mmCIF file of the C-alpha atoms, coordinates in Angstrom:
data_MODEL
# 
_entry.id   MODEL 
# 
loop_
_atom_site.group_PDB 
_atom_site.id 
_atom_site.type_symbol 
_atom_site.label_atom_id 
_atom_site.label_alt_id 
_atom_site.label_comp_id 
_atom_site.label_asym_id 
_atom_site.label_entity_id 
_atom_site.label_seq_id 
_atom_site.pdbx_PDB_ins_code 
_atom_site.Cartn_x 
_atom_site.Cartn_y 
_atom_site.Cartn_z 
_atom_site.occupancy 
_atom_site.B_iso_or_equiv 
_atom_site.pdbx_formal_charge 
_atom_site.auth_seq_id 
_atom_site.auth_comp_id 
_atom_site.auth_asym_id 
_atom_site.auth_atom_id 
_atom_site.pdbx_PDB_model_num 
ATOM 1  C CA . ALA A 1 1  ? 0.000   0.000   0.000   1.00 0.00 ? 1  ALA A CA 1 
ATOM 2  C CA . MET A 1 2  ? 3.014   2.284   0.057   1.00 0.00 ? 2  MET A CA 1 
ATOM 3  C CA . ALA A 1 3  ? 3.645   2.036   -3.689  1.00 0.00 ? 3  ALA A CA 1 
ATOM 4  C CA . GLU A 1 4  ? 3.172   5.060   -5.888  1.00 0.00 ? 4  GLU A CA 1 
ATOM 5  C CA . TYR A 1 5  ? 1.983   2.860   -8.768  1.00 0.00 ? 5  TYR A CA 1 
ATOM 6  C CA . MET A 1 6  ? 0.403   -0.563  -9.028  1.00 0.00 ? 6  MET A CA 1 
ATOM 7  C CA . ILE A 1 7  ? -0.341  -3.005  -11.852 1.00 0.00 ? 7  ILE A CA 1 
ATOM 8  C CA . VAL A 1 8  ? -3.993  -4.063  -11.913 1.00 0.00 ? 8  VAL A CA 1 
ATOM 9  C CA . ASP A 1 9  ? -4.790  -7.172  -13.932 1.00 0.00 ? 9  ASP A CA 1 
ATOM 10 C CA . ASP A 1 10 ? -8.385  -6.211  -14.761 1.00 0.00 ? 10 ASP A CA 1 
ATOM 11 C CA . PRO A 1 11 ? -10.177 -2.846  -14.912 1.00 0.00 ? 11 PRO A CA 1 
ATOM 12 C CA . ARG A 1 12 ? -13.028 -4.343  -12.847 1.00 0.00 ? 12 ARG A CA 1 
ATOM 13 C CA . HIS A 1 13 ? -10.724 -4.081  -9.829  1.00 0.00 ? 13 HIS A CA 1 
ATOM 14 C CA . LEU A 1 14 ? -10.611 -0.293  -10.123 1.00 0.00 ? 14 LEU A CA 1 
ATOM 15 C CA . VAL A 1 15 ? -13.270 1.651   -8.265  1.00 0.00 ? 15 VAL A CA 1 
ATOM 16 C CA . PRO A 1 16 ? -14.156 5.208   -9.293  1.00 0.00 ? 16 PRO A CA 1 
ATOM 17 C CA . ILE A 1 17 ? -13.606 7.533   -6.334  1.00 0.00 ? 17 ILE A CA 1 
ATOM 18 C CA . GLY A 1 18 ? -15.316 10.605  -7.744  1.00 0.00 ? 18 GLY A CA 1 
ATOM 19 C CA . GLY A 1 19 ? -14.070 13.807  -6.176  1.00 0.00 ? 19 GLY A CA 1 
ATOM 20 C CA . LEU A 1 20 ? -12.324 12.142  -3.219  1.00 0.00 ? 20 LEU A CA 1 
ATOM 21 C CA . ASP A 1 21 ? -8.692  13.071  -2.700  1.00 0.00 ? 21 ASP A CA 1 
ATOM 22 C CA . PRO A 1 22 ? -6.818  9.736   -2.788  1.00 0.00 ? 22 PRO A CA 1 
ATOM 23 C CA . VAL A 1 23 ? -4.095  11.041  -0.468  1.00 0.00 ? 23 VAL A CA 1 
ATOM 24 C CA . LYS A 1 24 ? -6.608  12.099  2.203   1.00 0.00 ? 24 LYS A CA 1 
ATOM 25 C CA . THR A 1 25 ? -8.785  8.984   1.949   1.00 0.00 ? 25 THR A CA 1 
ATOM 26 C CA . VAL A 1 26 ? -6.236  6.194   1.457   1.00 0.00 ? 26 VAL A CA 1 
ATOM 27 C CA . SER A 1 27 ? -6.395  5.150   5.117   1.00 0.00 ? 27 SER A CA 1 
ATOM 28 C CA . LEU A 1 28 ? -10.041 4.170   4.651   1.00 0.00 ? 28 LEU A CA 1 
ATOM 29 C CA . THR A 1 29 ? -8.914  1.207   2.567   1.00 0.00 ? 29 THR A CA 1 
ATOM 30 C CA . ASP A 1 30 ? -7.510  -0.392  5.712   1.00 0.00 ? 30 ASP A CA 1 
ATOM 31 C CA . ALA A 1 31 ? -9.027  1.385   8.691   1.00 0.00 ? 31 ALA A CA 1 
ATOM 32 C CA . GLY A 1 32 ? -12.426 1.355   7.038   1.00 0.00 ? 32 GLY A CA 1 
ATOM 33 C CA . LEU A 1 33 ? -12.508 -2.114  5.546   1.00 0.00 ? 33 LEU A CA 1 
ATOM 34 C CA . THR A 1 34 ? -11.276 -3.964  8.625   1.00 0.00 ? 34 THR A CA 1 
ATOM 35 C CA . PRO A 1 35 ? -14.247 -3.063  10.851  1.00 0.00 ? 35 PRO A CA 1 
ATOM 36 C CA . TYR A 1 36 ? -16.603 -3.063  7.842   1.00 0.00 ? 36 TYR A CA 1 
ATOM 37 C CA . HIS A 1 37 ? -16.005 -6.770  7.196   1.00 0.00 ? 37 HIS A CA 1 
ATOM 38 C CA . ALA A 1 38 ? -16.630 -7.650  10.849  1.00 0.00 ? 38 ALA A CA 1 
ATOM 39 C CA . ILE A 1 39 ? -19.807 -5.572  10.956  1.00 0.00 ? 39 ILE A CA 1 
ATOM 40 C CA . LYS A 1 40 ? -21.052 -6.938  7.634   1.00 0.00 ? 40 LYS A CA 1 
ATOM 41 C CA . ARG A 1 41 ? -20.826 -10.514 8.981   1.00 0.00 ? 41 ARG A CA 1 
ATOM 42 C CA . SER A 1 42 ? -22.778 -9.507  12.080  1.00 0.00 ? 42 SER A CA 1 
ATOM 43 C CA . LEU A 1 43 ? -25.536 -7.493  10.380  1.00 0.00 ? 43 LEU A CA 1 
ATOM 44 C CA . PRO A 1 44 ? -28.264 -10.118 10.939  1.00 0.00 ? 44 PRO A CA 1 
ATOM 45 C CA . LYS A 1 45 ? -27.692 -9.799  14.700  1.00 0.00 ? 45 LYS A CA 1 
ATOM 46 C CA . LEU A 1 46 ? -27.451 -5.995  14.791  1.00 0.00 ? 46 LEU A CA 1 
ATOM 47 C CA . VAL A 1 47 ? -31.188 -5.363  14.800  1.00 0.00 ? 47 VAL A CA 1 
ATOM 48 C CA . PRO A 1 48 ? -33.109 -2.657  16.673  1.00 0.00 ? 48 PRO A CA 1 
ATOM 49 C CA . GLY A 1 49 ? -32.718 -3.334  20.383  1.00 0.00 ? 49 GLY A CA 1 
ATOM 50 C CA . ALA A 1 50 ? -29.330 -5.052  19.947  1.00 0.00 ? 50 ALA A CA 1 
ATOM 51 C CA . THR A 1 51 ? -26.156 -3.650  21.478  1.00 0.00 ? 51 THR A CA 1 
ATOM 52 C CA . ALA A 1 52 ? -22.739 -3.554  19.815  1.00 0.00 ? 52 ALA A CA 1 
ATOM 53 C CA . VAL A 1 53 ? -19.648 -3.025  21.967  1.00 0.00 ? 53 VAL A CA 1 
ATOM 54 C CA . VAL A 1 54 ? -16.491 -1.536  20.474  1.00 0.00 ? 54 VAL A CA 1 
ATOM 55 C CA . ILE A 1 55 ? -13.446 -2.277  22.626  1.00 0.00 ? 55 ILE A CA 1 
ATOM 56 C CA . GLY A 1 56 ? -10.819 0.363   21.971  1.00 0.00 ? 56 GLY A CA 1 
ATOM 57 C CA . THR A 1 57 ? -11.634 3.568   20.133  1.00 0.00 ? 57 THR A CA 1 
ATOM 58 C CA . GLY A 1 58 ? -8.372  4.200   18.343  1.00 0.00 ? 58 GLY A CA 1 
ATOM 59 C CA . GLY A 1 59 ? -7.783  4.130   14.600  1.00 0.00 ? 59 GLY A CA 1 
ATOM 60 C CA . LEU A 1 60 ? -10.102 1.214   13.858  1.00 0.00 ? 60 LEU A CA 1 
ATOM 61 C CA . GLY A 1 61 ? -12.519 1.614   16.742  1.00 0.00 ? 61 GLY A CA 1 
ATOM 62 C CA . HIS A 1 62 ? -13.765 5.088   15.917  1.00 0.00 ? 62 HIS A CA 1 
ATOM 63 C CA . VAL A 1 63 ? -14.370 4.012   12.307  1.00 0.00 ? 63 VAL A CA 1 
ATOM 64 C CA . ALA A 1 64 ? -16.230 0.938   13.585  1.00 0.00 ? 64 ALA A CA 1 
ATOM 65 C CA . ILE A 1 65 ? -18.485 3.167   15.680  1.00 0.00 ? 65 ILE A CA 1 
ATOM 66 C CA . GLN A 1 66 ? -19.307 5.340   12.682  1.00 0.00 ? 66 GLN A CA 1 
ATOM 67 C CA . LEU A 1 67 ? -19.999 2.314   10.489  1.00 0.00 ? 67 LEU A CA 1 
ATOM 68 C CA . LEU A 1 68 ? -22.198 0.713   13.137  1.00 0.00 ? 68 LEU A CA 1 
ATOM 69 C CA . ARG A 1 69 ? -24.215 3.916   13.462  1.00 0.00 ? 69 ARG A CA 1 
ATOM 70 C CA . ALA A 1 70 ? -24.576 4.221   9.681   1.00 0.00 ? 70 ALA A CA 1 
ATOM 71 C CA . MET A 1 71 ? -25.326 0.564   8.901   1.00 0.00 ? 71 MET A CA 1 
ATOM 72 C CA . THR A 1 72 ? -27.331 -0.689  11.876  1.00 0.00 ? 72 THR A CA 1 
ATOM 73 C CA . ALA A 1 73 ? -30.024 0.235   14.350  1.00 0.00 ? 73 ALA A CA 1 
ATOM 74 C CA . ALA A 1 74 ? -28.033 -1.266  17.236  1.00 0.00 ? 74 ALA A CA 1 
ATOM 75 C CA . ARG A 1 75 ? -27.005 0.749   20.260  1.00 0.00 ? 75 ARG A CA 1 
ATOM 76 C CA . VAL A 1 76 ? -23.230 1.304   20.183  1.00 0.00 ? 76 VAL A CA 1 
ATOM 77 C CA . ILE A 1 77 ? -21.208 1.273   23.400  1.00 0.00 ? 77 ILE A CA 1 
ATOM 78 C CA . ALA A 1 78 ? -17.519 2.178   23.347  1.00 0.00 ? 78 ALA A CA 1 
ATOM 79 C CA . LEU A 1 79 ? -14.902 1.042   25.868  1.00 0.00 ? 79 LEU A CA 1 
ATOM 80 C CA . ASP A 1 80 ? -11.481 2.602   26.280  1.00 0.00 ? 80 ASP A CA 1 
ATOM 81 C CA . VAL A 1 81 ? -9.065  3.576   29.039  1.00 0.00 ? 81 VAL A CA 1 
ATOM 82 C CA . THR A 1 82 ? -8.537  7.211   28.061  1.00 0.00 ? 82 THR A CA 1 
ATOM 83 C CA . GLU A 1 83 ? -11.105 9.967   28.409  1.00 0.00 ? 83 GLU A CA 1 
ATOM 84 C CA . GLU A 1 84 ? -9.865  11.629  25.204  1.00 0.00 ? 84 GLU A CA 1 
ATOM 85 C CA . LYS A 1 85 ? -10.696 8.547   23.140  1.00 0.00 ? 85 LYS A CA 1 
ATOM 86 C CA . LEU A 1 86 ? -14.038 8.163   24.877  1.00 0.00 ? 86 LEU A CA 1 
ATOM 87 C CA . ASP A 1 87 ? -14.818 11.785  23.992  1.00 0.00 ? 87 ASP A CA 1 
ATOM 88 C CA . LEU A 1 88 ? -14.091 10.963  20.341  1.00 0.00 ? 88 LEU A CA 1 
ATOM 89 C CA . ALA A 1 89 ? -16.296 7.875   20.595  1.00 0.00 ? 89 ALA A CA 1 
ATOM 90 C CA . ARG A 1 90 ? -19.160 9.965   21.949  1.00 0.00 ? 90 ARG A CA 1 
ATOM 91 C CA . ALA A 1 91 ? -18.615 12.570  19.238  1.00 0.00 ? 91 ALA A CA 1 
ATOM 92 C CA . VAL A 1 92 ? -19.059 9.941   16.513  1.00 0.00 ? 92 VAL A CA 1 
ATOM 93 C CA . GLY A 1 93 ? -22.155 8.418   18.080  1.00 0.00 ? 93 GLY A CA 1 
ATOM 94 C CA . ALA A 1 94 ? -21.273 5.911   20.809  1.00 0.00 ? 94 ALA A CA 1 
ATOM 95 C CA . HIS A 1 95 ? -22.776 5.771   24.299  1.00 0.00 ? 95 HIS A CA 1 
# 
């Protein structure tokens, strides 16, 4: 992921990004997809009235909270040891 250029074997693997700045959004390919895959697998269980717990609200955790809020009706609870990270978690929608 640190390469300036990459060979792609089929144009179907390229995704149009519209007006997004690739330099500013590149971290979403990792930090976004990691929690997305976990949430996607759990979607059938994340129904209204369900609770999702995010342990750690660092680089992946705060993205997970945002994805949970956007993709599910579950209540999202964040756990962390620092008040600063908990403030961020609350700011992006966790309880």
